[in-house]
C-alpha positions as CSV (number, residue, x, y, z in Angstrom):
1,X,116.6,256.1,10.7
2,X,114.7,253.7,8.5
3,X,113.5,254.9,5.1
4,X,110.3,253.7,3.4
5,X,111.6,253.3,-0.2
6,X,109.7,251.4,-2.9
7,X,111.4,248.3,-4.3
8,X,111.0,249.5,-7.9
9,X,112.9,252.8,-7.2
10,X,115.9,250.9,-5.9
11,X,115.8,248.5,-8.7
12,X,115.6,251.3,-11.3
13,X,118.5,253.1,-9.6
14,X,120.7,250.0,-9.9
15,X,119.8,249.6,-13.6
16,X,120.5,253.2,-14.3
17,X,123.9,253.1,-12.7
18,X,124.7,249.8,-14.3
19,X,123.9,251.1,-17.8
20,X,124.7,254.7,-17.5
21,X,121.4,256.0,-19.0
22,X,117.7,255.9,-18.5
23,X,116.8,254.3,-21.8
24,X,118.9,251.2,-21.0
25,X,117.4,250.9,-17.6
26,X,113.9,251.3,-19.0
27,X,114.5,248.5,-21.5
28,X,115.9,246.2,-18.8
29,X,112.8,246.8,-16.5
30,X,110.2,246.6,-19.3
31,X,108.9,250.1,-18.5
32,X,109.1,253.6,-20.1
33,X,111.9,256.1,-19.7
34,X,109.5,258.4,-18.0
35,X,108.7,255.8,-15.4
36,X,112.4,255.3,-14.6
37,X,112.8,259.1,-14.3
38,X,109.9,259.3,-11.9
39,X,111.4,256.6,-9.8
40,X,114.8,258.4,-9.6
41,X,113.1,261.6,-8.5
42,X,111.1,259.7,-5.9
43,X,114.2,257.9,-4.5
44,X,116.2,261.1,-4.2
45,X,113.3,262.8,-2.5
46,X,112.8,259.9,0.0
47,X,116.5,259.8,0.8
48,X,117.1,263.5,0.8
49,X,120.2,263.4,-1.2
50,X,121.6,263.6,-4.8
51,X,122.3,260.1,-6.2
52,X,122.9,260.8,-9.8
53,X,124.8,263.4,-11.9
54,X,123.4,263.9,-15.4
55,X,125.5,265.2,-18.3
56,X,125.5,265.1,-22.1
57,X,127.7,262.0,-21.9
58,X,125.2,260.0,-19.8
59,X,124.5,259.4,-16.1
60,X,127.0,258.7,-13.4
61,X,126.5,258.1,-9.6
62,X,127.1,260.9,-7.1
63,X,129.2,260.0,-4.0
64,X,126.0,258.9,-2.1
65,X,124.9,257.1,-5.2
66,X,128.1,255.1,-5.4
67,X,127.7,253.9,-1.8
68,X,124.1,253.0,-2.3
69,X,124.9,251.1,-5.6
70,X,127.6,249.1,-3.9
71,X,125.2,248.0,-1.2
72,X,122.4,247.1,-3.6
73,X,123.9,245.6,-6.8
74,X,124.7,242.1,-5.3
75,X,121.3,241.7,-3.7
76,X,119.5,242.6,-6.9
77,X,121.6,240.2,-8.9
78,X,120.4,237.4,-6.6
79,X,116.8,238.5,-7.1
80,X,117.3,238.6,-10.9
81,X,118.7,235.1,-10.8
82,X,115.6,233.9,-8.8
83,X,113.2,235.6,-11.3
84,X,115.0,234.0,-14.2
85,X,114.6,230.7,-12.6
86,X,110.8,231.2,-12.2
87,X,110.6,232.2,-15.9
88,X,112.4,229.1,-17.1
89,X,109.8,226.9,-15.4
90,X,112.5,224.9,-13.7
91,X,110.7,225.4,-10.4
92,X,107.2,224.4,-9.4
93,X,104.5,227.0,-10.1
94,X,104.5,230.1,-7.9
95,X,101.2,231.4,-6.5
96,X,100.4,235.1,-6.3
97,X,97.2,236.2,-4.4
98,X,95.9,239.6,-5.2
99,X,93.1,241.6,-3.6
100,X,91.6,244.8,-5.1
101,X,88.2,246.4,-5.8
102,X,85.8,244.9,-8.3
103,X,86.0,248.1,-10.4
104,X,89.8,248.0,-10.6
105,X,89.9,244.2,-11.2
106,X,87.3,244.2,-14.0
107,X,87.9,247.6,-15.5
108,X,91.7,247.9,-15.5
109,X,93.7,244.9,-14.2
110,X,92.1,241.8,-15.8
111,X,92.0,243.1,-19.4
112,X,95.8,243.5,-19.2
113,X,96.7,240.5,-17.1
114,X,97.3,238.1,-20.0
115,X,100.4,240.1,-20.9
116,X,101.9,239.3,-17.5
117,X,100.9,235.6,-17.8
118,X,102.6,235.3,-21.2
119,X,105.9,236.6,-19.8
120,X,105.6,234.7,-16.5
121,X,103.8,231.4,-17.3
122,X,105.1,229.8,-14.1
123,X,103.2,232.3,-11.9
124,X,99.6,231.3,-11.1
125,X,97.5,234.4,-10.1
126,X,94.3,234.5,-8.0
127,X,92.3,237.7,-7.7
128,X,89.8,238.5,-5.0
129,X,87.6,241.5,-5.6
130,X,86.4,243.1,-2.3
131,X,85.7,246.5,-0.8
132,X,86.9,245.4,2.6
133,X,90.4,246.2,3.9
134,X,92.2,242.8,3.8
135,X,94.8,242.0,6.4
136,X,97.6,240.8,4.0
137,X,99.5,238.8,6.6
138,X,96.6,237.2,8.4
139,X,94.8,236.2,5.2
140,X,97.9,235.1,3.3
141,X,97.3,237.7,0.5
142,X,100.5,238.8,-1.3
143,X,99.5,242.0,-2.9
144,X,96.7,244.6,-2.5
145,X,95.9,247.3,-5.0
146,X,94.2,249.9,-2.8
147,X,92.3,253.1,-3.5
148,X,93.4,255.5,-0.7
149,X,96.0,257.9,0.5
150,X,98.9,255.5,0.3
151,X,99.9,255.1,3.9
152,X,99.4,251.6,5.4
153,X,100.9,250.7,8.7
154,X,103.6,248.0,8.5
155,X,103.4,247.7,4.7
156,X,105.2,249.2,1.7
157,X,103.2,251.1,-0.9
158,X,103.7,253.3,-3.9
159,X,101.6,255.2,-6.3
160,X,100.2,253.4,-9.3
161,X,97.5,255.7,-10.8
162,X,96.0,259.1,-10.0
163,X,92.7,259.0,-11.8
164,X,90.5,262.0,-12.7
165,X,86.7,262.3,-12.4
166,X,84.9,262.8,-15.7
167,X,81.2,263.1,-16.4
168,X,79.6,260.6,-18.8
169,X,76.2,259.8,-20.2
170,X,74.3,258.0,-23.0
171,X,74.6,259.7,-26.4
172,X,71.7,262.1,-27.0
173,X,70.8,262.4,-23.3
174,X,71.0,266.2,-23.6
175,X,68.8,267.6,-26.3
176,X,71.2,270.5,-26.8
177,X,74.9,270.9,-26.4
178,X,76.4,271.2,-22.9
179,X,78.6,274.3,-22.8
180,X,78.7,274.9,-19.1
181,X,79.2,272.6,-16.1
182,X,76.0,273.9,-14.5
183,X,74.1,272.3,-17.4
184,X,74.8,268.9,-15.8
185,X,72.4,269.9,-12.9
186,X,69.5,269.6,-15.4
187,X,70.0,265.9,-15.6
188,X,69.6,263.2,-13.0
189,X,73.0,262.8,-11.2
190,X,74.1,259.2,-10.6
191,X,76.0,259.1,-7.3
192,X,78.6,256.9,-5.6
193,X,77.8,255.7,-2.0
194,X,79.4,258.8,-0.3
195,X,77.6,261.3,-2.5
196,X,80.9,263.3,-2.5
197,X,82.3,263.1,-6.0
198,X,79.7,265.3,-7.7
199,X,80.1,267.9,-5.0
200,X,83.8,267.8,-5.5
201,X,83.5,268.1,-9.3
202,X,81.1,271.1,-9.2
203,X,83.3,272.9,-6.6
204,X,86.2,272.5,-8.9
205,X,84.2,274.3,-11.5
206,X,83.2,277.1,-9.1
207,X,79.7,275.8,-8.6
208,X,78.2,275.3,-5.1
209,X,74.7,273.8,-5.3
210,X,73.1,271.4,-2.9
211,X,71.5,269.5,-5.8
212,X,74.9,268.0,-6.5
213,X,74.3,265.5,-3.7
214,X,71.0,264.3,-5.0
215,X,70.3,261.2,-7.2
216,X,70.3,257.4,-7.1
217,X,73.4,255.6,-5.6
218,X,75.5,252.9,-7.3
219,X,78.1,251.0,-5.4
220,X,81.0,251.2,-7.9
221,X,82.2,252.7,-11.1
222,X,81.2,249.7,-13.3
223,X,77.6,250.0,-12.2
224,X,77.7,253.8,-12.7
225,X,79.0,253.3,-16.3
226,X,76.2,250.7,-17.0
227,X,73.6,253.0,-15.6
228,X,74.8,256.0,-17.6
229,X,74.9,253.9,-20.8
230,X,71.3,252.8,-20.1
231,X,70.2,256.5,-20.0
232,X,69.4,256.6,-16.3
233,X,71.3,259.9,-15.9
234,X,74.8,261.4,-15.9
235,X,77.5,259.7,-14.0
236,X,80.9,260.9,-12.7
237,X,83.5,258.2,-12.9
238,X,87.2,257.5,-12.8
239,X,88.7,258.0,-16.3
240,X,90.8,254.9,-16.2
241,X,87.6,252.7,-16.8
242,X,86.1,254.5,-19.7
243,X,87.9,253.4,-22.9
244,X,85.8,250.3,-23.8
245,X,82.5,252.1,-23.7
246,X,83.8,255.3,-25.2
247,X,85.3,253.3,-28.2
248,X,82.0,251.6,-28.9
249,X,80.0,254.8,-28.5
250,X,77.9,253.4,-25.6
251,X,78.7,256.5,-23.6
252,X,80.0,260.0,-24.4
253,X,81.6,262.8,-22.3
254,X,79.1,265.6,-22.6
255,X,81.6,268.2,-21.2
256,X,85.3,267.5,-20.8
257,X,85.8,269.1,-17.5
258,X,87.8,267.0,-15.1
259,X,89.0,267.1,-11.5
260,X,91.4,264.9,-9.6
261,X,89.8,262.1,-7.7
262,X,90.1,262.3,-3.9
263,X,92.4,259.3,-3.7
264,X,94.7,257.3,-5.9
265,X,95.5,253.6,-6.6
266,X,98.5,252.2,-4.8
267,X,100.4,248.9,-4.9
268,X,100.6,247.6,-1.3
269,X,102.6,244.6,0.0
270,X,104.8,243.6,2.9
271,X,108.6,244.0,2.6
272,X,108.8,240.2,3.0
273,X,106.4,239.6,0.1
274,X,108.3,242.0,-2.2
275,X,111.4,240.0,-1.8
276,X,109.7,237.0,-3.4
277,X,110.5,236.8,-7.2
278,X,106.9,236.4,-8.4
279,X,105.8,239.5,-6.4
280,X,108.8,241.5,-7.5
281,X,108.1,240.5,-11.2
282,X,104.4,241.4,-10.9
283,X,105.2,244.8,-9.3
284,X,107.7,245.7,-12.1
285,X,105.1,244.8,-14.7
286,X,102.3,246.6,-13.0
287,X,104.2,249.8,-12.6
288,X,105.2,249.7,-16.3
289,X,101.5,249.3,-17.3
290,X,100.5,252.2,-15.1
291,X,103.3,254.4,-16.3
292,X,102.5,253.7,-19.9
293,X,99.0,255.1,-19.4
294,X,100.1,258.4,-17.8
295,X,102.5,259.3,-20.6
């Protein structure tokens, strides 16, 4: 039986066994200890077995873990050597083609991307923002960051971010304080194309009202944020995009009641692509950035 196991979980496992602790593995991978711990839990769940024994003196592999480590350690040493070669600039520039939504590209990925470029100057990145489902193999795209359920036929994927939906508006839009979710129905509701998020949010607050599906439609979160900041109504958007406007005071959260978004953001690539050093390096960095936000 073949197991769908994320590359990062296997890499983290090798580093944990090699160093005997989570903190050393986290430092080697450039991620947080919490991110490593999450990957170990995921790996044991996917394989259905105990891989590590934890004790006050550190971490040691269980019998199944010893077998897995012996099979993986040599392969990862070869990958590490290849990544080190890419960092040194000894090879010609490597190209990495990424596709994702405009909101995720502009609102989350691009503001952080210079950190990756500084540590991997030999990797040239191209980003296409699109709402269509790109065929990674046919269109020669290396990585997709997709908002969905995480199951993509013939591709490897793993969870990056599970955002929450939070209401926002221009400061002073409500004359009085908003103390109850039902107060939001007194303002114009700014909708996403499916007109489903406000219905979901109100249901999570125990409110069932057909007015939750009314209001003007905007195609993505960035437009919803701009419309809300312009005073056109109250928008419900993913919380991962709000920091810049919240920090400047362009928007406020009138009532801090949140609900989980219907889908999550996933890193998606073919198994062949993940074996390439530049893809593996980008994946490790991206997971670290996403984990840092959730802790």
